ZAMARGU-4260 file (C-alpha; in steps of 0.2 Angstrom, whole numbers, plus 5000, padded with zeros to 4 digits):
<rodrens>
0) 5451/5551/5441 | 5445/5546/5424 | 5462/5545/5416 | 5467/5534/5429 | 5453/5521/5428
5) 5455/5522/5410 | 5474/5517/5412 | 5470/5504/5425 | 5457/5496/5414 | 5467/5494/5399
10) 5482/5487/5410 | 5470/5473/5415 | 5463/5469/5398 | 5482/5467/5390 | 5486/5458/5407
15) 5472/5447/5404 | 5477/5444/5387 | 5495/5441/5390 | 5490/5427/5403 | 5482/5420/5388
20) 5496/5420/5377 | 5507/5413/5390 | 5495/5397/5391 | 5494/5395/5373 | 5511/5393/5368
25) 5507/5386/5350 | 5498/5401/5343 | 5509/5414/5353 | 5518/5425/5341 | 5531/5441/5343
30) 5517/5453/5350 | 5518/5444/5367 | 5536/5452/5373 | 5529/5468/5365 | 5514/5467/5376
35) 5525/5463/5391 | 5534/5480/5388 | 5517/5489/5386 | 5512/5482/5403 | 5529/5489/5412
40) 5524/5507/5404 | 5507/5505/5411 | 5515/5500/5428 | 5525/5517/5427 | 5509/5527/5422
45) 5498/5519/5436 | 5512/5522/5450 | 5514/5538/5445 | 5495/5544/5442 | 5486/5554/5455
50) 5472/5543/5457 | 5482/5527/5458 | 5476/5511/5464 | 5480/5504/5482 | 5499/5499/5486
55) 5492/5480/5489 | 5484/5481/5471 | 5499/5489/5463 | 5510/5476/5472 | 5500/5462/5465
60) 5502/5469/5447 | 5519/5471/5447 | 5520/5452/5453 | 5509/5447/5439 | 5520/5457/5426
65) 5537/5451/5433 | 5530/5434/5432 | 5525/5435/5413 | 5541/5443/5411 | 5552/5429/5420
70) 5543/5416/5410 | 5546/5425/5395 | 5566/5426/5399 | 5565/5408/5406 | 5558/5399/5389
75) 5573/5409/5379 | 5587/5398/5389 | 5592/5384/5380 | 5595/5375/5395 | 5582/5366/5408
80) 5591/5371/5423 | 5593/5390/5419 | 5573/5389/5414 | 5572/5381/5432 | 5583/5396/5442
85) 5573/5407/5433 | 5557/5400/5438 | 5562/5399/5455 | 5568/5416/5458 | 5550/5421/5454
90) 5540/5430/5468 | 5525/5420/5471 | 5508/5430/5467 | 5495/5431/5479 | 5481/5418/5483
95) 5466/5431/5478 | 5453/5425/5466 | 5460/5439/5453 | 5477/5430/5455 | 5470/5413/5452
100) 5477/5412/5434 | 5493/5419/5436 | 5495/5407/5451 | 5490/5392/5439 | 5501/5398/5427
105) 5516/5399/5438 | 5513/5382/5445 | 5510/5376/5427 | 5528/5384/5423 | 5537/5375/5438
110) 5531/5356/5434 | 5535/5360/5416 | 5553/5365/5422 | 5554/5349/5432 | 5547/5338/5418
115) 5561/5347/5407 | 5575/5343/5419 | 5570/5325/5421 | 5569/5323/5402 | 5586/5332/5401
120) 5594/5322/5414 | 5587/5304/5411 | 5580/5305/5394 | 5563/5298/5390 | 5561/5281/5394
125) 5555/5269/5379 | 5541/5256/5382 | 5547/5239/5381 | 5537/5224/5380 | 5540/5211/5395
130) 5544/5193/5391 | 5537/5179/5400 | 5549/5176/5415 | 5557/5192/5414 | 5542/5202/5420
135) 5548/5200/5439 | 5565/5205/5432 | 5556/5220/5424 | 5546/5226/5438 | 5560/5226/5449
140) 5573/5237/5438 | 5558/5249/5435 | 5556/5251/5454 | 5577/5255/5453 | 5575/5265/5440
145) 5562/5277/5450 | 5570/5277/5465 | 5585/5282/5454 | 5575/5296/5445 | 5569/5303/5462
150) 5586/5302/5469 | 5591/5313/5454 | 5579/5326/5455 | 5582/5327/5471 | 5599/5331/5469
155) 5596/5343/5454 | 5585/5353/5468 | 5598/5353/5480 | 5611/5360/5466 | 5597/5371/5461
160) 5596/5377/5481 | 5616/5378/5484 | 5617/5390/5467 | 5604/5401/5474 | 5612/5401/5491
165) 5628/5405/5483 | 5620/5420/5472 | 5611/5427/5489 | 5628/5426/5497 | 5637/5436/5483
170) 5624/5448/5483 | 5624/5450/5501 | 5643/5453/5500 | 5641/5467/5489 | 5627/5474/5498
175) 5639/5473/5512 | 5654/5480/5503 | 5641/5495/5497 | 5636/5499/5515 | 5655/5498/5520
180) 5661/5511/5507 | 5644/5521/5511 | 5649/5522/5529 | 5668/5527/5524 | 5661/5540/5512
185) 5649/5548/5526 | 5664/5546/5539 | 5676/5558/5526 | 5662/5570/5523 | 5659/5570/5542
190) 5676/5574/5545 | 5676/5587/5532 | 5659/5595/5540 | 5669/5594/5557 | 5685/5603/5550
195) 5676/5618/5540 | 5666/5620/5556 | 5681/5622/5565 | 5689/5633/5554 | 5673/5643/5553
200) 5675/5646/5571 | 5693/5650/5571 | 5689/5664/5557 | 5674/5669/5568 | 5684/5672/5582
205) 5697/5681/5572 | 5684/5692/5564 | 5677/5695/5581 | 5694/5702/5587 | 5695/5713/5572
210) 5680/5720/5575 | 5683/5725/5593 | 5699/5733/5588 | 5690/5743/5574 | 5678/5749/5586
215) 5691/5754/5598 | 5699/5763/5585 | 5684/5770/5579 | 5679/5777/5596 | 5697/5784/5598
220) 5694/5794/5581 | 5678/5802/5586 | 5687/5810/5600 | 5700/5816/5590 | 5689/5823/5578
225) 5678/5831/5591 | 5695/5839/5599 | 5698/5845/5581 | 5681/5852/5578 | 5683/5862/5594
230) 5700/5869/5590 | 5693/5873/5574 | 5679/5884/5581 | 5690/5892/5592 | 5702/5898/5580
235) 5688/5904/5568 | 5680/5913/5583 | 5698/5922/5587 | 5700/5926/5569 | 5682/5934/5568
240) 5687/5944/5585 | 5705/5948/5580 | 5698/5956/5563 | 5686/5966/5572 | 5696/5974/5583
245) 5711/5978/5572 | 5700/5983/5557 | 5698/6000/5564
</rodrens>
């Protein structure tokens, strides 16, 4: 019991430290990825422990670890689109008080991805000083630009959703193919088992016939043995009587 409690305490401490490091990107160092690997090892130990936490707690721990690992992998991607795809795939953490920091971290990561995508697609707008007589036209252009920005962002999210849908469709097709292959293997194994059962029944029938034949042969031989034994006894008695009679 003490071992499992110590593992969980060490896990929660390291998880809290990783969440702090994920927030503070400026002072983060190479230990961040090492800590995430250690968290995954702790998860294996917790799941295999005899006094492991409740299943809901383990699931929440796993979501937090997956979130940190996904954010670490997303930051390595050079494109904002790729970072957004990885961030969108992450499972949402719970709404409990203990998961507030992880949920806030996930929300900030999504907001950062949207900002990076906006800057990547549109570029950072430069500030300009409007001249007299051009303020109205500038406001109109600014409004049009904002509308274009919103349309571009919506188009980008639509493309992201399409890519996610395509990936899910590919996974579904692969799963269907695996199920089909597994069904075919099961059918082949069933046919082999049926053939083996039929062969075993045939051999059993032949064995029964041979057993009955052997039993009949054994009965016949037993009668002949008794007859021969009787003849031998009669012959022996006859020889004894013959020797006594003619011995004089």
